[in-house]
C-alpha positions as CSV (number, residue, x, y, z in Angstrom):
1,M,0.0,0.0,0.0
2,N,1.2,3.5,-0.8
3,N,1.9,5.7,2.3
4,K,2.5,8.9,0.4
5,P,-0.1,11.6,0.8
6,S,-2.1,12.3,-2.3
7,G,-4.2,15.3,-3.5
8,L,-3.4,19.0,-3.7
9,A,-2.5,19.2,0.0
10,A,0.5,17.0,-0.6
11,F,2.0,19.6,-2.9
12,S,1.5,22.4,-0.5
13,R,3.2,20.7,2.4
14,K,6.1,19.3,0.3
15,G,7.2,22.4,-1.7
16,V,6.8,25.2,0.8
17,A,9.9,27.4,0.6
18,A,10.7,30.4,2.8
19,A,10.3,33.7,1.1
20,P,13.6,35.6,0.6
21,Q,14.3,38.2,3.1
22,V,14.2,41.8,1.7
23,D,16.1,44.6,3.3
24,E,13.7,47.5,3.9
25,Q,16.6,50.0,3.6
26,Q,17.4,48.9,0.1
27,P,16.0,51.0,-2.8
28,A,13.1,49.5,-4.7
29,A,15.0,49.3,-8.0
30,E,17.7,47.2,-6.4
31,K,15.1,44.9,-4.8
32,L,13.6,44.3,-8.2
33,G,17.0,43.9,-9.9
34,A,17.8,40.9,-7.8
35,V,14.6,39.1,-8.8
36,R,13.9,40.4,-12.2
37,G,15.8,39.2,-15.3
38,R,13.7,40.8,-18.0
39,G,14.4,44.2,-19.5
40,K,18.2,44.1,-18.9
41,K,19.5,44.1,-22.5
42,E,20.2,47.0,-24.8
43,V,17.0,46.4,-26.8
44,V,13.8,45.7,-24.8
45,A,10.7,44.1,-26.4
46,L,7.3,45.7,-25.8
47,T,3.9,44.2,-26.5
48,V,1.0,46.4,-27.6
49,R,-2.4,44.8,-27.8
50,L,-4.9,46.2,-30.4
51,P,-8.3,45.1,-31.6
52,R,-7.9,43.6,-35.1
53,A,-9.7,46.5,-36.8
54,Q,-7.1,49.0,-35.3
55,W,-4.2,46.7,-36.2
56,E,-5.5,46.5,-39.8
57,R,-5.6,50.3,-40.0
58,L,-2.2,50.6,-38.6
59,H,-0.8,47.9,-40.9
60,Q,-2.3,49.6,-43.9
61,L,-0.8,53.0,-42.9
62,A,2.6,51.5,-42.4
63,A,2.4,49.8,-45.8
64,A,1.2,53.0,-47.5
65,E,4.0,55.0,-45.9
66,G,6.6,52.3,-46.8
67,T,7.7,51.9,-43.2
68,S,7.1,49.5,-40.3
69,I,4.6,49.6,-37.4
70,Q,7.7,49.9,-35.1
71,A,8.8,53.1,-36.9
72,L,5.3,54.6,-36.7
73,A,5.1,53.8,-33.0
74,V,8.5,55.4,-32.2
75,Q,7.5,58.5,-34.3
76,G,4.2,58.8,-32.4
77,L,5.8,58.3,-28.9
78,S,8.5,60.8,-29.8
79,R,5.8,63.3,-30.8
80,V,4.1,62.8,-27.4
81,F,7.4,63.6,-25.6
82,T,8.0,66.8,-27.7
83,E,4.4,68.0,-27.1
84,R,5.1,67.9,-23.4
85,G,8.3,69.8,-23.8
86,L,10.7,66.8,-23.4
87,P,13.3,65.7,-25.8
88,G,11.9,63.2,-28.4
89,L,13.0,59.6,-28.9
90,D,15.9,58.8,-31.2
91,A,14.7,56.9,-34.2
C-alpha cells in the first residue's frame, strides 16, 4: 500500500519554501533587480495589444508609408514627448 499523501495538500506541504528576506533600507530598484531578469538588455521588447480593426488600419498605414509599425510607434511616442516639452526619442 502507498503511504505517500495524495491530493493537492501533498503539494503544498512538500514544496513550501521560505520567502527571501528583503532589506527595507534597500532602494526598490535594487530589490527588483535581484529578482527580475527581463528588460536588462540593450533592446527591450514591448507588446501592444490592439483590436484587429485597429491593427489593420495601422498595418495599412505602415504599408502605405513604406515603413514599419515599429517606426510609426516610435514616431508617435516621440511626438508625445515633444508635445510635453521633453526631448523626443531617437529613431
